[in-house]
C-alpha positions as CSV (number, residue, x, y, z in Angstrom):
1,M,28.8,27.4,-27.8
2,A,28.5,24.2,-29.7
3,A,24.7,24.7,-30.0
4,A,25.3,28.2,-31.3
5,K,27.2,26.7,-34.2
6,Y,24.0,24.9,-35.3
7,S,21.6,27.7,-34.3
8,N,19.9,25.7,-31.5
9,C,20.1,22.6,-29.3
10,Q,17.8,20.6,-31.5
11,E,20.1,20.9,-34.6
12,L,23.1,20.1,-32.4
13,A,21.3,16.9,-31.2
14,K,20.8,15.8,-34.8
15,H,24.4,16.3,-35.6
16,L,25.6,14.4,-32.5
17,N,22.9,11.7,-33.2
18,I,21.5,11.9,-29.7
19,P,18.0,12.7,-28.4
20,K,17.4,16.4,-28.2
21,S,16.2,16.0,-24.6
22,S,19.7,14.8,-23.7
23,V,21.3,18.0,-24.9
24,H,18.8,20.0,-22.8
25,Y,19.7,17.9,-19.7
26,Y,23.4,18.2,-20.4
27,R,22.9,22.0,-20.5
28,I,21.0,22.2,-17.2
29,G,23.3,19.6,-15.4
30,R,20.7,16.9,-14.9
31,L,22.8,14.3,-16.9
32,T,26.5,13.7,-17.0
33,I,28.1,14.0,-20.4
34,P,29.9,11.0,-21.9
35,I,33.5,11.9,-22.7
36,S,33.0,11.0,-26.4
37,I,30.1,13.5,-26.7
38,L,32.0,16.1,-24.7
39,N,35.0,15.9,-27.1
40,Q,32.7,16.3,-30.1
41,M,31.1,19.4,-28.6
42,L,34.5,20.9,-27.8
43,Q,35.6,20.2,-31.4
44,I,32.4,21.9,-32.7
45,A,32.9,24.9,-30.4
46,G,36.5,25.3,-31.5
47,D,37.5,27.3,-28.4
48,K,40.9,26.3,-27.0
49,S,40.5,28.4,-23.8
50,L,37.1,26.7,-23.1
51,E,38.7,23.3,-23.7
52,E,41.5,24.1,-21.2
53,R,39.0,25.3,-18.6
54,I,36.9,22.2,-18.8
55,I,39.9,19.8,-18.7
56,G,41.2,21.7,-15.7
57,R,37.9,21.8,-13.8
58,G,36.0,18.7,-15.1
59,I,35.7,15.6,-13.0
60,T,35.8,12.2,-14.7
61,K,33.5,9.6,-13.3
62,D,33.3,5.9,-14.2
63,R,30.3,4.3,-15.9
64,T,28.9,2.8,-12.6
65,W,28.7,6.3,-11.1
66,A,27.1,7.7,-14.3
67,N,24.5,4.9,-14.3
68,E,23.6,5.5,-10.6
69,Y,23.3,9.2,-11.2
70,A,21.0,8.7,-14.3
71,I,18.8,6.4,-12.2
72,S,18.6,9.0,-9.4
73,V,17.6,11.6,-11.9
74,F,14.9,9.3,-13.4
75,R,13.6,8.6,-9.9
76,E,13.2,12.3,-9.2
77,M,11.4,12.8,-12.5
78,C,9.0,10.0,-11.5
79,R,8.5,11.5,-8.0
80,D,7.7,14.9,-9.5
81,K,4.8,13.4,-11.4
82,L,3.1,12.3,-8.2
83,R,1.6,13.9,-5.1
84,L,2.7,12.3,-1.9
85,P,0.7,14.0,0.8
86,T,2.7,15.4,3.8
87,K,1.6,15.4,7.4
88,D,0.9,19.1,7.1
89,E,-1.2,18.7,4.0
90,L,-3.2,15.9,5.7
91,E,-3.9,18.1,8.7
92,K,-5.0,21.1,6.7
93,N,-6.9,19.6,3.8
94,D,-10.0,17.7,5.0
95,E,-10.9,16.3,1.6
96,L,-7.4,15.0,0.9
97,R,-7.1,13.5,4.4
98,R,-10.4,11.6,4.0
99,K,-9.5,10.2,0.6
100,A,-6.0,9.2,1.9
101,A,-7.5,7.5,4.9
102,A,-9.7,5.5,2.6
103,I,-6.7,4.4,0.5
104,V,-4.7,3.3,3.5
105,S,-7.7,1.2,4.8
106,Y,-8.4,-0.3,1.4
107,V,-4.8,-1.5,1.0
108,L,-4.8,-2.8,4.6
109,A,-8.1,-4.7,4.1
110,E,-7.9,-5.8,0.5
111,G,-4.3,-5.2,-0.8
112,S,-0.7,-5.5,0.1
113,V,2.7,-4.0,-0.5
114,W,5.3,-6.4,-2.0
115,L,8.9,-6.3,-3.0
116,Q,9.0,-5.9,-6.8
117,K,12.7,-5.4,-7.5
118,Q,14.9,-7.1,-4.8
119,K,18.1,-5.6,-6.3
120,W,16.9,-2.0,-5.8
121,G,14.7,-2.7,-2.9
122,E,11.7,-1.3,-4.8
123,C,8.2,-2.1,-3.7
124,A,4.8,-2.0,-5.5
125,V,1.2,-2.2,-4.4
126,N,-1.7,-4.4,-5.4
127,I,-5.4,-4.3,-4.6
128,T,-7.8,-7.2,-5.1
129,F,-11.6,-7.2,-5.1
130,A,-14.2,-9.9,-5.9
131,A,-15.1,-10.1,-9.6
132,H,-18.4,-8.5,-9.1
133,E,-17.0,-5.5,-7.1
134,T,-16.2,-3.4,-10.0
135,D,-17.8,-0.4,-8.3
136,L,-15.3,-0.7,-5.4
137,Y,-12.4,-1.0,-7.9
138,D,-13.6,2.2,-9.7
139,H,-13.8,4.0,-6.4
140,F,-10.3,3.0,-5.3
141,R,-9.0,3.9,-8.8
142,S,-10.6,7.4,-8.5
143,L,-9.1,7.8,-5.0
144,C,-5.6,7.1,-6.4
145,R,-6.1,9.7,-9.1
146,D,-7.2,12.3,-6.5
147,V,-4.6,11.6,-3.9
148,F,-1.5,10.5,-5.7
149,L,-2.3,11.8,-9.2
150,Y,-1.6,8.1,-10.2
151,E,-3.7,6.1,-12.7
152,I,-3.8,2.4,-11.9
153,G,-5.7,1.5,-15.1
154,P,-8.6,-0.8,-15.7
155,P,-9.0,-4.0,-13.5
156,Q,-7.0,-7.1,-14.4
157,K,-7.7,-10.8,-13.9
158,P,-5.3,-12.7,-11.6
159,G,-3.1,-15.2,-13.3
160,N,-4.0,-18.0,-10.9
161,G,-7.6,-18.3,-12.2
162,A,-9.2,-16.8,-9.1
163,V,-12.6,-15.2,-9.6
164,A,-11.4,-11.7,-8.8
165,I,-10.1,-8.4,-10.2
166,R,-6.8,-6.7,-9.4
167,G,-5.1,-3.4,-9.8
168,F,-1.4,-2.4,-9.3
169,I,0.5,0.7,-8.3
170,Y,3.9,0.3,-9.9
171,S,5.4,3.3,-8.0
172,R,8.1,2.8,-5.4
173,F,7.2,6.3,-4.0
174,V,3.5,5.5,-3.4
175,A,4.5,2.2,-1.9
176,E,7.0,3.9,0.4
177,W,4.3,6.4,1.4
178,L,2.0,3.6,2.3
179,I,4.7,1.8,4.3
180,E,5.3,5.0,6.2
181,N,1.6,5.2,6.9
182,G,1.1,1.7,8.4
183,V,0.9,-0.7,5.4
184,L,4.0,-2.9,6.1
185,P,5.3,-5.0,3.2
186,G,4.9,-8.7,2.9
187,D,2.3,-11.0,4.6
188,K,-0.1,-8.7,6.5
189,S,-1.5,-11.4,8.7
190,S,1.9,-12.1,10.3
191,R,2.5,-8.4,11.2
192,A,1.3,-6.0,13.9
193,L,-0.4,-3.5,11.7
194,H,-1.9,-0.1,12.8
195,L,-3.8,2.8,11.2
196,P,-1.7,5.9,11.0
197,R,-1.8,8.5,13.9
198,W,-3.3,11.2,11.6
199,V,-6.4,8.9,11.3
200,M,-6.6,7.7,14.8
201,E,-6.2,11.2,16.3
202,S,-8.4,13.0,13.8
203,N,-11.4,14.9,15.2
204,D,-13.1,14.9,11.8
205,E,-16.0,12.5,11.8
206,K,-15.9,12.1,8.0
207,T,-12.3,11.1,8.2
208,L,-13.2,8.3,10.6
209,I,-16.0,7.2,8.4
210,A,-13.7,7.3,5.3
211,A,-11.2,5.1,7.2
212,L,-13.9,2.6,8.3
213,Q,-15.9,2.2,5.1
214,P,-13.2,0.1,3.3
215,W,-13.3,-2.4,6.2
216,C,-17.1,-2.7,5.9
217,D,-16.8,-3.1,2.1
218,G,-13.8,-5.5,2.1
219,E,-14.0,-7.6,5.3
220,G,-17.7,-7.1,6.3
221,S,-20.5,-9.6,6.0
222,V,-24.1,-10.1,7.2
223,S,-25.5,-13.1,9.1
224,S,-28.8,-14.0,10.7
225,S,-29.0,-14.2,14.5
226,R,-30.8,-16.8,16.7
227,T,-31.6,-14.2,19.4
228,S,-32.7,-11.2,17.2
229,K,-34.9,-10.8,14.2
230,R,-32.4,-8.2,12.8
231,P,-29.5,-9.5,10.8
232,Q,-26.1,-8.9,12.3
233,F,-23.0,-7.4,10.7
234,H,-19.5,-8.5,11.4
235,I,-15.9,-7.7,10.2
236,S,-13.3,-10.4,10.1
237,Q,-9.5,-10.3,10.0
238,S,-6.8,-13.0,10.3
239,R,-3.7,-13.0,12.5
240,H,-1.2,-15.8,12.1
241,T,-0.1,-17.7,15.2
242,D,3.1,-19.5,16.2
243,L,1.1,-22.7,16.8
244,D,1.6,-25.7,14.5
245,T,0.0,-29.2,14.4
246,G,2.8,-30.4,16.7
247,I,1.5,-28.2,19.5
248,L,-2.2,-28.0,18.6
249,R,-3.2,-31.3,17.1
250,V,-5.9,-31.8,14.6
251,H,-7.2,-35.3,15.2
252,H,-10.9,-34.3,15.3
253,C,-10.8,-31.4,12.9
254,P,-11.6,-32.7,9.3
255,T,-12.6,-29.2,8.2
256,R,-9.2,-27.6,9.3
257,N,-11.2,-25.3,11.6
258,L,-11.2,-25.1,15.4
259,Y,-14.0,-22.9,16.6
260,K,-14.1,-20.9,19.9
261,S,-15.9,-23.6,21.9
262,A,-13.2,-26.2,21.1
263,L,-10.4,-23.7,21.7
264,K,-11.6,-23.0,25.2
265,K,-11.5,-26.8,26.0
266,T,-8.0,-27.4,24.4
267,I,-5.1,-26.9,26.8
268,I,-1.6,-25.8,25.7
269,F,1.1,-24.4,27.9
270,D,-1.1,-24.7,31.0
271,M,-3.8,-22.5,29.5
272,S,-6.6,-22.8,27.0
273,A,-5.8,-22.3,23.3
274,Y,-8.4,-19.5,23.4
275,E,-6.5,-17.6,26.2
276,Y,-3.2,-18.2,24.4
277,C,-4.4,-16.7,21.1
278,S,-6.2,-13.9,22.9
279,A,-2.9,-12.8,24.5
280,L,-0.3,-13.5,21.8
281,S,-2.2,-13.4,18.4
282,R,-4.5,-10.4,18.7
283,S,-5.4,-8.5,15.6
284,D,-3.9,-5.0,16.3
285,I,-5.4,-3.5,13.2
286,L,-8.9,-4.7,14.2
287,D,-8.4,-3.2,17.6
288,D,-7.7,0.2,15.9
289,V,-10.8,-0.2,13.7
290,S,-12.9,-1.0,16.8
291,K,-11.6,2.2,18.5
292,L,-12.7,4.3,15.6
293,F,-16.2,2.7,15.7
294,E,-16.4,3.5,19.4
295,R,-15.6,7.2,18.7
296,L,-18.7,7.2,16.4
297,G,-20.8,5.8,19.2
298,I,-20.8,2.3,17.8
299,K,-19.6,-0.4,20.2
300,P,-18.7,-3.7,18.4
301,R,-17.7,-6.8,20.4
302,T,-14.2,-8.2,19.5
303,D,-13.8,-11.9,19.8
304,I,-12.0,-14.9,18.3
305,M,-14.2,-16.8,15.8
306,K,-11.9,-19.7,15.0
307,L,-8.5,-21.0,14.1
308,Y,-7.9,-22.4,10.7
309,L,-5.1,-24.6,9.5
310,K,-2.9,-23.2,6.8
311,D,-1.2,-25.2,4.1
312,D,2.2,-24.6,5.9
313,G,1.0,-26.5,9.0
314,F,0.5,-23.4,11.2
315,W,-2.7,-22.1,12.6
316,S,-4.1,-18.7,11.8
317,C,-6.5,-16.9,14.2
318,V,-9.7,-15.3,12.7
319,W,-10.9,-12.3,14.7
320,Q,-14.3,-10.7,14.4
321,L,-15.9,-7.4,15.2
322,R,-19.6,-8.2,15.8
323,F,-22.2,-5.5,15.6
324,S,-25.7,-5.6,17.0
325,G,-28.7,-5.1,14.7
326,W,-29.2,-1.6,16.1
327,D,-25.6,-0.7,15.5
328,A,-25.8,-2.1,11.9
329,Q,-28.8,0.1,11.4
330,R,-26.8,3.2,12.5
331,M,-23.9,2.2,10.2
332,L,-26.3,2.0,7.3
333,S,-27.6,5.5,8.0
334,Q,-24.0,6.8,8.3
335,G,-23.0,5.4,4.9
336,L,-20.6,2.8,6.4
337,I,-22.7,-0.1,4.9
338,S,-24.1,0.1,1.4
């Protein structure tokens, strides 16, 4: 009725000196109306019976409730702008599932989910590539557009001066989707991480390849072999241990690395350090990656490469998947190695 006095909501908004979108949201019930604005509208409408009905049925809320409600409305508006694939969509849409699998693996291999706003418990996502890997960044950027309808923008340089490029997903909903699909927040190397079941149980070969390619891109490297003329390919991943320098001393370790041969000779808790780390500090995510390779007929060998000493005084265990020259050739033909 108040809008009718000024012909439309836009003119009413001008009179009330508020955004015209606010009048629209007041009308459809997506925003609560401040009492001062409500009183002005009732005065403009000039209908006593309407005023009595509103006073009789209206519910007065305090400012805290109104703020929380406005925040919840804003969150839903942000969510509506995204696509967060459901399990049903991932099962039925092959192309969507393959691209989503690649995103999960890229963040597990090269990124992280971190707490951005502690007060609200909101997380964000970052991805990091070497400075020369602009093609990988562009690929990840296009995946985010296709899967989440989210634009991460051009690459940024880290503030710590590292020779790298980074991208960010400042959406709590995308971050929560990734958490639900295996990318736990915080330090990945201290967590037991796994690929989601819809990847591990997929019978689509292209989904397996899409999930494995980021590991080859991000954590893979080539080395020469003493026993073969063919170069060998391997994928590395760290898993933090509970061993510190008080348990595993470092007298003869100037490089802060203890390699497998030394670990097998070092005794802790009545067993070798190699056996201890194999039992308690295994890389669960690398085991999942190995299982996917085996389903493609490729059989890598999983083993500990070394322990390295972190700045906090604890040791971290570096695991490797090692591929024969023949397997590396097959990976090249399948598009896993570029």
